[in-house]
C-alpha positions in Angstrom: -42.5 4.7 54.6 -45.6 6.4 55.7 -45.8 8.8 58.7 -48.4 7.9 61.3 -51.1 10.5 61.7 -53.2 10.4 64.9 -54.2 14.0 65.7 -55.1 16.7 63.2 -55.4 20.6 63.3 -57.4 23.0 61.2 -56.4 26.6 61.1 -59.4 28.8 60.0 -63.0 27.8 61.0 -64.8 29.4 58.0 -66.6 27.6 55.2 -63.6 25.5 54.2 -62.2 24.7 57.7 -65.3 23.4 59.3 -65.9 21.1 56.6 -62.5 20.0 56.4 -62.6 19.2 60.2 -65.7 17.2 59.7 -63.6 14.9 57.2 -61.1 14.2 59.8 -63.5 13.7 62.8 -66.0 11.6 60.9 -63.2 9.1 60.1 -61.9 8.9 63.7 -59.3 11.4 63.9 -59.3 13.8 67.0 -59.5 17.2 65.5 -58.7 20.8 66.8 -59.9 23.7 65.1 -58.4 27.2 65.8 -59.3 30.8 64.7 -58.9 34.4 66.0 -62.1 34.4 68.3 -64.5 32.2 70.1 -67.4 33.8 68.2 -66.0 32.4 64.8 -65.5 29.0 66.6 -68.9 28.9 68.2 -70.2 29.6 64.5 -68.1 26.8 63.2 -69.3 24.3 65.8 -73.0 25.2 64.8 -72.2 24.6 61.2 -70.4 21.4 62.1 -73.4 20.1 64.0 -75.9 21.2 61.3 -73.9 19.5 58.5 -73.7 16.4 60.5 -77.4 16.3 61.3 -78.0 16.6 57.6 -75.7 13.3 57.2 -78.0 11.7 59.8 -81.3 12.8 58.2 -80.2 11.4 54.8 -79.0 8.1 56.7 -75.5 8.6 55.4 -74.5 8.0 59.1 -76.1 6.8 62.4 -77.0 9.3 65.2 -74.3 7.6 67.4 -71.6 8.0 64.6 -72.7 11.8 64.5 -72.3 12.2 68.3 -68.9 10.5 68.3 -67.8 12.8 65.2 -68.9 16.0 67.2 -67.0 14.7 70.3 -63.8 14.5 68.4 -63.7 18.1 67.5 -62.3 20.6 69.8 -61.8 24.4 69.5 -59.1 26.9 70.7 -58.0 30.2 69.9 -54.5 29.3 71.0 -52.5 28.3 67.9 -49.6 27.1 70.0 -52.0 24.5 71.7 -53.1 23.3 68.3 -49.6 23.1 66.9 -48.2 21.3 69.9 -50.4 18.4 69.5 -50.9 17.8 65.7 -49.3 15.6 63.3 -51.0 17.1 60.4 -52.3 20.5 60.1 -54.3 22.2 57.3 -54.6 25.8 57.1 -57.8 27.2 55.4 -57.3 30.9 56.1 -57.8 33.8 53.7 -56.0 33.5 50.4 -53.7 36.5 51.0 -49.9 35.4 50.7 -48.7 37.5 53.5 -51.1 36.2 56.1 -50.4 32.5 54.9 -46.7 33.3 55.1 -47.0 34.6 58.7 -49.0 31.5 59.6 -46.6 29.0 58.1 -43.7 30.6 59.7 -45.5 30.5 63.1 -46.3 26.7 62.6 -42.9 26.1 61.6 -41.7 27.5 65.0 -44.5 25.9 67.0 -45.0 22.4 65.7 -42.9 19.3 66.5 -40.3 18.6 63.7 -42.5 15.6 62.4 -45.8 17.7 61.8 -46.9 18.1 58.1 -48.4 21.4 57.3 -50.8 21.6 54.4 -52.4 24.5 52.7 -55.8 24.6 51.3 -54.8 27.3 48.8 -56.7 27.2 45.5 -54.4 29.1 43.2 -51.1 30.0 45.2 -48.0 27.7 45.2 -46.0 27.1 48.2 -43.2 29.3 47.0 -45.6 32.2 47.1 -45.9 32.0 51.1 -43.8 29.2 52.4 -40.4 29.8 51.3 -39.0 30.6 54.7 -40.3 27.5 56.3 -37.4 25.3 57.6 -39.2 22.2 57.1 -39.5 22.3 53.3 -39.9 18.3 53.2 -43.0 18.7 55.3 -45.1 21.1 53.5 -47.9 20.3 50.9 -51.0 21.6 49.3 -54.2 19.9 50.0 -56.8 21.7 48.0 -60.3 20.9 48.8 -63.3 21.6 46.8 -66.6 23.3 48.1 -68.2 21.9 50.2 -65.3 19.9 51.7 -67.1 17.5 53.7 -69.1 16.4 50.7 -67.0 16.6 47.5 -64.7 13.7 47.3 -61.7 15.1 45.2 -58.7 16.8 46.9 -55.7 18.0 45.1 -52.6 17.2 46.6 -49.7 19.1 45.4 -45.8 19.0 46.2 -43.7 21.8 46.7 -40.2 21.8 45.2 -38.7 20.0 48.3 -41.7 18.1 49.5 -40.6 14.7 50.5 -42.0 11.6 48.9 -42.9 10.4 52.4 -45.0 13.7 53.2 -46.6 13.4 49.7 -47.5 9.5 50.1 -48.6 10.2 53.7 -50.9 12.9 52.8 -52.4 10.9 49.8 -53.0 8.1 52.1 -54.4 10.2 54.8 -56.9 11.8 52.2 -58.0 8.1 51.1 -58.5 7.3 55.2 -60.9 10.2 55.3 -63.0 9.1 52.3 -61.5 11.2 49.8 -60.0 10.7 46.3 -56.5 12.4 46.2 -55.7 14.0 42.8 -52.1 13.7 42.9 -49.9 16.5 41.6 -46.5 15.0 42.0 -44.6 18.0 40.3 -44.6 21.4 41.8 -45.6 24.2 39.4 -44.8 27.8 39.2 -47.7 30.3 38.5 -47.0 32.0 35.3 
């Protein structure tokens, strides 16, 4: 059985975060981005509009679709607001395990029990930063490649206790946003 995903959140509005948000919004998902201040969020929205205009210029999408995509994206500096309304959250913050650990613990407390929390980590395992999360069955890695709104592949990796439902839901969600999930069904530990 697959979980129904209707609203998405992205934590971190840098180079990866804004591109990840474009993916979801382009395919019809209301998407909220959060970061530590409005200056970062305003820059992300400029980057989003610029990237989407390139899609229009290259005739990949219509101006109407571009406008609809931008309207689906909202920003907030309030993590609790993002967490309360998202079925699926991707974090795209710095690659420091202590920062990811703090974020995953906060999201675990703030999100409804059904929310899937994904990390865009490129080299860490969920055990490096999410071992204290209560919803072990609802955490996963979705590693996008740069630039995330263009490159089609996304690694989807399970943690030791990630449920099959979470894994399959996430893989299907990646397909729904035009991505090719590279399925890593067995969790691995860094050596």
